[in-house]
matplotlib code that plots the C-alpha trace (Angstrom):
import matplotlib.pyplot as plt

x = [122.1, 121.4, 122.9, 120.4, 120.0, 121.0, 124.4, 125.3, 126.6, 129.1, 130.7, 133.1, 134.7, 134.8, 136.5, 139.1, 139.7, 140.1, 142.6, 144.7, 144.5, 145.6, 148.6, 149.5, 149.4, 151.5, 154.0, 154.4, 154.8, 157.5, 159.4, 159.5, 160.3, 163.0, 164.6, 163.6, 162.1, 158.9, 159.9, 156.4, 153.2, 150.4, 148.2, 150.6, 151.2, 147.5, 147.4, 150.5, 149.2, 145.8, 147.3, 149.5, 146.6, 144.5, 147.4, 147.9, 144.2, 141.1, 138.6, 135.5, 132.1, 131.1, 133.8, 133.0, 130.2, 132.3, 135.2, 133.1, 131.5, 134.9, 136.3, 133.3, 131.3, 134.1, 136.3, 133.6, 133.1, 136.9, 136.8, 134.1, 136.1, 139.1, 137.3, 137.4, 141.2, 141.4, 140.7, 140.5, 142.1, 145.4, 145.7, 145.7, 149.3, 150.6, 149.9, 147.7, 150.5, 152.0, 148.5, 147.8, 151.2, 150.6, 147.1, 148.8, 151.4, 148.8, 146.7, 149.7, 151.1, 147.8, 147.6, 151.2, 151.0, 147.8, 149.3, 152.4, 150.1, 148.1, 151.3, 152.5, 149.2, 147.7, 143.9, 142.3, 141.3, 144.7, 146.4, 144.0, 144.8, 148.5, 148.2, 146.1, 148.2, 151.4, 150.1, 148.1, 148.7, 149.7, 147.7, 145.0, 144.3, 144.2, 141.7, 139.6, 139.5, 139.0, 135.3, 134.6, 135.9, 134.8, 138.3, 138.9, 140.4, 143.5, 144.1, 143.8, 146.2, 148.7, 148.6, 148.9, 151.8, 154.1, 153.1, 154.1, 157.5, 158.2, 157.0, 159.5, 162.3, 161.5, 162.1, 165.6, 166.4, 165.3, 167.7, 170.6, 169.3, 169.1, 172.7, 174.2, 172.3, 172.7, 169.0, 167.8, 165.7, 162.4, 163.2, 163.8, 160.7, 158.6, 160.1, 159.4, 155.8, 155.1, 156.6, 156.4, 153.2, 152.2, 152.5, 154.6, 156.9, 157.2, 158.2, 160.8, 162.2, 162.4, 163.8, 167.5, 166.7, 165.6, 162.3, 161.8, 162.1, 159.6, 157.1, 157.4, 157.1, 154.1, 152.2, 152.8, 151.7, 148.5, 147.6, 148.4, 146.1, 143.2, 143.2, 141.8, 138.2, 138.0, 139.6, 137.1, 134.2, 135.6, 136.2, 132.7, 131.2, 133.3, 132.0, 128.5, 128.8, 130.3, 127.5, 124.9, 126.6, 126.5, 122.8, 122.2, 124.3, 121.9, 124.1, 122.6, 123.6, 124.2, 121.2, 123.3, 125.4, 125.9, 125.4, 121.8, 118.6, 115.2, 112.3, 108.7, 108.1, 111.0, 113.0, 116.6, 118.0, 121.7, 123.2, 126.7, 128.3, 127.3, 130.8, 132.1, 129.3, 130.2, 133.8, 133.0, 130.5, 133.1, 135.7, 133.4, 132.3, 136.0, 136.8, 133.9, 134.7, 131.6, 133.6, 135.1, 138.9, 138.8, 136.9, 139.3, 142.1, 139.7, 138.0, 141.3, 142.2, 138.9, 139.5, 142.9, 141.5, 138.7, 141.1, 143.5, 140.6, 139.4, 142.9, 143.0, 139.8, 141.3, 144.3, 142.1, 140.2, 143.3, 145.4, 148.9, 149.4, 146.8, 148.6, 152.2, 151.9, 151.3, 154.0, 156.8, 154.6, 153.0, 156.4, 157.7, 154.7, 154.8, 158.6, 158.3, 155.3, 157.2, 160.2, 157.8, 156.4, 159.9, 160.7, 157.5, 158.1, 161.6, 160.0, 157.5, 160.3, 162.3, 159.2, 158.3, 162.0, 161.6]
y = [109.2, 110.9, 114.1, 116.9, 117.3, 121.0, 120.1, 117.6, 120.2, 121.4, 118.0, 117.7, 121.1, 120.6, 117.2, 118.9, 121.6, 118.9, 117.0, 120.2, 120.9, 117.4, 117.7, 121.0, 119.5, 116.5, 119.0, 120.7, 117.4, 116.3, 119.5, 118.9, 115.2, 115.5, 118.9, 119.4, 122.8, 124.2, 126.8, 127.1, 126.6, 124.4, 127.4, 129.0, 125.6, 125.2, 128.5, 127.6, 124.2, 125.5, 128.3, 125.7, 123.5, 126.5, 127.7, 124.3, 123.7, 125.8, 123.9, 122.7, 124.0, 121.1, 122.1, 125.8, 125.5, 123.6, 125.9, 129.0, 127.2, 126.5, 129.9, 131.8, 129.8, 127.6, 130.7, 132.5, 129.5, 129.4, 133.1, 132.4, 129.5, 131.7, 133.8, 130.9, 131.0, 134.5, 135.3, 138.9, 137.7, 137.4, 141.2, 141.2, 140.2, 142.7, 146.0, 148.8, 151.0, 148.2, 147.3, 150.8, 151.0, 147.9, 149.2, 152.4, 150.6, 148.6, 151.6, 153.7, 150.8, 150.2, 153.9, 154.1, 150.8, 151.8, 155.1, 153.4, 151.0, 153.9, 155.8, 152.9, 152.8, 149.7, 149.4, 150.4, 146.9, 145.3, 148.1, 147.4, 143.7, 144.3, 146.9, 144.7, 141.6, 143.5, 145.2, 142.5, 138.8, 138.2, 135.5, 135.2, 139.0, 138.9, 136.0, 137.6, 141.1, 139.9, 139.1, 142.2, 144.5, 142.2, 141.9, 140.3, 136.8, 137.9, 140.7, 138.2, 135.8, 138.6, 139.8, 136.3, 135.3, 138.3, 138.5, 134.9, 135.5, 138.4, 136.5, 133.8, 136.3, 138.1, 134.8, 134.6, 138.3, 139.2, 136.9, 138.4, 141.9, 140.6, 139.4, 142.5, 145.3, 144.1, 144.3, 143.0, 139.9, 141.7, 144.3, 141.6, 139.6, 142.8, 143.6, 140.1, 140.1, 143.4, 142.6, 138.9, 137.8, 134.4, 133.0, 130.0, 132.4, 134.5, 131.4, 130.5, 134.0, 134.4, 130.9, 132.2, 134.6, 131.8, 131.1, 134.7, 136.0, 133.4, 134.2, 138.0, 137.7, 135.4, 137.6, 140.7, 138.9, 137.7, 141.2, 142.3, 139.6, 141.0, 144.0, 141.9, 142.1, 145.9, 146.3, 144.0, 145.9, 149.3, 148.1, 146.6, 150.0, 151.8, 149.4, 149.8, 153.6, 153.4, 151.2, 153.6, 156.5, 154.6, 154.0, 157.7, 158.6, 156.6, 153.6, 150.2, 148.0, 144.4, 142.3, 139.5, 141.8, 139.9, 143.0, 143.6, 141.8, 142.8, 142.4, 141.8, 145.5, 145.8, 148.1, 147.3, 146.8, 147.0, 144.0, 143.3, 140.4, 137.2, 135.9, 139.1, 138.7, 135.1, 136.0, 138.4, 136.0, 133.2, 135.5, 136.6, 133.0, 132.1, 135.0, 134.3, 130.6, 129.4, 127.4, 124.4, 124.3, 120.8, 122.3, 125.1, 123.1, 121.1, 124.3, 125.8, 122.8, 122.9, 126.6, 125.7, 122.9, 125.0, 127.8, 125.5, 124.2, 127.7, 128.8, 125.8, 127.1, 130.6, 129.2, 127.3, 130.5, 132.5, 132.4, 133.4, 135.1, 137.7, 138.4, 138.6, 142.0, 143.6, 141.5, 144.1, 146.8, 144.5, 143.2, 146.8, 147.9, 144.8, 145.3, 149.0, 148.3, 145.8, 148.2, 150.9, 148.5, 147.6, 151.3, 152.1, 149.1, 150.4, 153.7, 152.1, 150.1, 153.3, 155.2, 152.6, 152.1, 148.3]
z = [130.8, 127.5, 126.3, 125.5, 121.8, 121.9, 123.3, 120.6, 118.1, 120.8, 121.3, 118.3, 118.9, 122.7, 122.2, 120.0, 122.6, 125.3, 123.1, 122.6, 126.3, 127.2, 124.8, 126.5, 130.0, 128.7, 127.2, 130.5, 132.3, 129.8, 130.4, 134.2, 133.9, 131.3, 132.0, 135.6, 134.8, 133.1, 130.5, 129.1, 131.1, 129.8, 129.4, 126.9, 125.2, 124.7, 122.8, 120.8, 119.8, 118.9, 116.8, 115.0, 114.2, 113.0, 110.8, 109.2, 108.6, 109.5, 111.6, 109.8, 110.3, 112.6, 115.1, 115.4, 117.9, 120.4, 119.9, 120.6, 123.6, 125.1, 124.4, 126.0, 128.5, 129.9, 130.3, 132.2, 134.5, 135.1, 136.1, 138.6, 140.1, 140.3, 142.9, 145.3, 145.3, 146.7, 150.3, 151.7, 154.9, 153.0, 153.3, 157.1, 157.4, 154.9, 156.7, 155.6, 154.2, 152.1, 150.8, 149.8, 148.1, 146.1, 145.0, 144.0, 142.0, 140.2, 139.3, 138.2, 136.2, 134.4, 133.5, 132.2, 130.4, 128.6, 127.7, 126.2, 124.2, 122.8, 122.0, 119.9, 118.1, 119.6, 119.7, 123.0, 123.9, 123.2, 125.1, 128.0, 128.0, 128.1, 130.8, 133.0, 132.4, 133.1, 136.2, 138.0, 137.3, 133.6, 131.8, 134.5, 134.4, 130.6, 130.3, 133.0, 131.5, 127.9, 128.1, 130.1, 127.5, 124.6, 123.3, 119.9, 120.0, 118.0, 120.6, 123.4, 121.8, 121.1, 124.7, 126.2, 123.9, 124.6, 128.3, 128.7, 127.1, 129.4, 132.4, 131.8, 131.1, 134.4, 136.3, 135.0, 135.1, 138.7, 140.5, 138.6, 139.7, 143.3, 143.4, 141.7, 143.5, 147.1, 147.9, 151.2, 151.2, 152.1, 149.4, 146.7, 147.8, 147.5, 144.1, 142.7, 144.1, 142.5, 139.0, 138.3, 136.6, 138.1, 141.7, 140.6, 138.8, 141.9, 143.9, 141.2, 141.1, 144.9, 145.6, 145.4, 148.3, 150.6, 152.5, 153.7, 150.1, 148.9, 151.7, 151.2, 147.4, 147.6, 150.1, 148.0, 144.9, 146.5, 147.6, 144.0, 142.6, 144.9, 142.6, 139.8, 141.3, 141.6, 138.1, 136.5, 138.2, 137.0, 133.5, 133.4, 134.5, 131.8, 129.1, 130.4, 130.2, 126.7, 125.5, 127.0, 125.2, 121.9, 122.4, 123.1, 120.1, 117.9, 117.2, 117.5, 120.5, 119.6, 120.7, 122.1, 124.4, 127.6, 129.8, 128.8, 128.3, 126.8, 129.2, 128.0, 127.7, 125.4, 127.8, 128.0, 131.6, 132.5, 134.3, 135.7, 133.7, 135.5, 135.7, 137.4, 140.0, 140.4, 140.9, 143.6, 145.3, 145.3, 146.8, 149.5, 150.3, 150.6, 152.8, 155.2, 155.4, 153.7, 151.2, 153.0, 153.0, 151.4, 148.4, 147.6, 146.0, 143.8, 142.7, 141.8, 139.8, 138.0, 137.2, 135.8, 133.7, 132.3, 131.5, 129.6, 127.5, 126.9, 125.8, 123.4, 121.9, 121.7, 119.8, 117.5, 116.7, 115.7, 112.6, 113.6, 110.3, 111.3, 114.6, 113.3, 111.7, 115.2, 116.9, 117.0, 118.5, 121.0, 122.2, 122.5, 124.5, 126.8, 127.4, 128.1, 130.4, 132.4, 132.6, 133.9, 136.5, 137.8, 138.1, 140.0, 142.3, 143.1, 144.0, 146.4, 148.1, 148.6, 149.8, 152.4, 153.4, 153.3]

ax = plt.figure().add_subplot(projection="3d")
ax.plot(x, y, z, "-o")
ax.set_aspect("equal")
plt.show()
């Protein structure tokens, strides 16, 4: 089987991204095997290794096509596959009141976090990334939102780096809060599900509370993750409206914008980003049982692999020296955003009398 000629320029950079991703996965495995715990996930390690390589030596011209391919198309494919891991039936066991409360927490947290980011002078797209990552599901939300709002790669790397740091810190902090405040197990599980970024981190944070705590935290977290789809659609609509406004204002719209195409008459027609449509379709197929149960786990694994490779490409695209100057502000915004999310979550727990 021969490789089409047009894909040949992609191979060197793609191979480098795969090598960085492999090193990141190996690093995560070594942590578990030697220390019995994973302090840094492979996704974050891929970014860190990529940034280190880029900082030591900028990739040559022959590698750029493959790096761009991995950072864009592979990431979009990973987002589509992510939809297959989410089932709308997960909401049935949570109860309408709690589901509405979780949705309210996410919306309020995004608004407050974005406001904090802008107050600290962060660019709108970086503030949006931090707000969505903090309020929904950390790294997964950031990498899903980034292409929708056309975030700069430096902004994506900054948001991912500091969100990852706070995600790890939350896993260690929340159990201390549980033991010192005398919270009930359902209360603590709900708090962890509302505040911790990733599902594995929720499981780790709720483990000290026992099986009921883990189950409660995981269920709340899954409902929280379901907010990713509506948020992506809203952000896509906002970006579409902004672009339409720019066109009306006389400013030129980039010809390669992925939300539009030119038909033979030359008239520009708006489209929903293909990967957002794919995400929604996959989620619906999963919810209606049209995706076989045996295929769900492999699709989730494929999404994870593609995301790690895409994050390696992201790291290879970013010089850490260009990110460092905004580090203090980003960390302050991320920390205050997480603190506000914890406060809002306590308010919901008290309101629902859990």
